[in-house]
N, C-alpha and C positions, 0 to 999 in steps of 0.2 A: 513427712514420711516420704523415704525413697522406694518406691515400686517397680519393678520390672513386668510388662504385661506379658501374657502368653501369647498374643496376637502375633508378637515379632519372635515367637518361637523360643521365649526364655522361660524359667520357670517363674511363678510368682514370688515376689521377694516383698518384704517388708522390714525396715530398719529404722532403728532410731536415727534422727537427721545427722548428727555429728559422731559417729562412734570413735572418730579419732581424739574425741575429746579424754576417752578412757583407755588412751595408746600413750603409754609413758616411756618416751625416749631418754630424758634426763634423769630417770629414779634409778637407773644401772645398765648393765650392759645390755645392748639392743633393745628392742621394743617390748614392753612388759604390756599385756593385757589387763587393765585394771590392776587395783592394789592386791597385796599378799599379808595374808594372815601371818606369816611368819615374821613380818615387821613389826609386829607388838614386841612389847619388853617382857612380858611375862609369860609362865611357862603356860600357866592354863589358859590364857589370852590368844597365845599362840595354836594351842590344841583346840580351842572352841571357837574361834574368833572369826568363822566364816561368815555367819549372820551381820556382826557389826561391819566388817570387810564390805561386803554386799550393801549394806545400808550406806556405807561411805561412798561407794560408786555410784549411786543412786542420789544422795544429796550432791556429790562433786558435780554430775552431769546437770543437775538442774541449776547449779550455781554457773558453771561454765555456759549454759545456754541461757540465762540473765533471766531466771526465773527466782532465785531465793540468794539472800547473801549469808554466807557461811559466819560462824562465830569467831572464824580465824582466818588469815590468810593462807591460801595452799599454793605455795610455789615449787616444793621440792619435796622430796621423800620424808625428811623429817616433819616438815609441817603437814605432809598428809598423815602421818603416824598420829599426828594432834587430832586430826579429823576422825581418826579409827577410835581414838580414846574417848573423843566426846561420843562418837555412836554406842560404844560400850556401855556407856552410862545409861542408854536407852533401851538397847538391844542387849541386856546382860543375859548370856547364858546360863541356866540352870546345872544342875547334876547331869541332865539329858540332854544338853545343850539348848540351841533355839529351834526345838522340834516340833513347832506347830507355824503354819501360814499366819496364823492369828496373832501370833506374839511378835513377827514382822511387823504386822499393820499396827498392832497397838503402839509399839517404838517407834515406827516411823511416822504415825500420827501425832504422837507427843512430839518428837523433833519439830516437825513442820509446825505445829500449834506454835511451839516456844520460839521459832524464828519468824513468826507473825506471817507466816503464809495461806493462801487460800487453799491449799492443796491437802488430800487426803488420800488415801490409799484403797484400793480394792483386792479382793481375794478370790481366788479360785482355790478351794480345796481337793486334793484328789485323796480320799479316804483310802485306808487300808483294805477295807472291803470293797471287793471288786464291784458287787452289785450297786454299791452306792456310788460309785464314781461317775462323774459327769463323761459323756462320750468324746471320742477324739475330736470330733467337729468342734464341739463346745470348747474344750482346750485349746485348740488351734486359734478358734475366734477371740478367746479371750486375750490371749498372748499377742495376738497379731493388734488388737484394740489398744493395749498398753503401749505397742512398739508404734503405731500409727500417731498415738498422742504425744510420742517423743519423749516417752519414759522408760528407761531400761526395767528390765522386768524381772524381779528376784524371784527365784527356782530352788525351791527345797526338794532335794532328792534325799529321802529317807531310805532307798533301797534302789540300787541300780539296774536289778533285773539282768539281762542280757547285752548290757552296754558296759562293757568292759573297761572302758578308759575314762567311765565317770564315776568319781567317788561318792560312795554311799554315804547318808547321815551327813549331808553336805547341802550349803548353800553357795551357789553360783550367779552370774549376771548374764540375762540373756539381752543380746544388742541386737539379734535379727531373727528372722524366719526365712527360709527359702521352700519353694516347694508347696504342694498342698495335699492334703489326704494321705495316703499310705508314704508320699515323698515327702511328706513335711520334715526339715531338718531345722534347729536350732543352733545359731552361732552364739557360741557363749564364751566369756570370760571368765577364767578361775585361777587365781593366786597368780597372776601373770601370763597365763597360758590361754590358748585359742583353740575351744574345742568345736567339734561339729557331731552333734547328736540328733539321731533319729525319735522325733516325737511319740510316733506310733509304736516304736519299738518298744521305748521306755514304758508309755502307760499301759502296753500289752505285758511286761514281763515285771515290772515292779511288784514286789509283795507287800510292800508298807507305804507305799503312797508318796506324799509329800505338799506340794501346793505351788501356786504362782501369785506374787503380789507385783502391783504396779501402782504409780500416782498418778493422779489426776486432779485437775482443777475443779473444787467443789461446785464453781458455778457454771461448769460446760454442760450441765444436764445429764452427766453419766449417772445411772445406776450405782 
């Protein structure tokens, strides 16, 4: 975990240890932040492939940080597409897409088991019904736990609320969180772009909810 403490006048920040692993300078012009679902070859894959794309970001990061071996060597855009195609087999969107955090959990867990790892995924569901949702502090703590454990966090946003620059019905990859409480801001990689999104703003204004998923060592004692 990288953290900047408030004692030095800086906002509390939690990042995955090496976010640069998901910053691709050799895959196109300039720096791309994470993979892009538009790399898929099929029309439906390009339209609905945000979940497999996000899953691929997580698998690739775990591989680059030495925690698993991928079924293929990934060294350029074409080979990353093969990883995305592999993820698609486990994270296959239905008619409504990959529209539940538990679908991401199921697909990730199947891939992690197939690769012979000791990793499993954890979920925080954000229901559409506001009265059933966890509070903002719980959501922030969950995201921070994943990042502190050096896992990118998959974020399903079924409705963007008042966050105009965040696409609805869409999966993205969270690599960091800065600030806390009302000022908590997510650092997001989305189809090659980098976004900053207010966590409390999204939680307070989303009408359909979504969820968060991260990967943890099953032997770490995490619930």
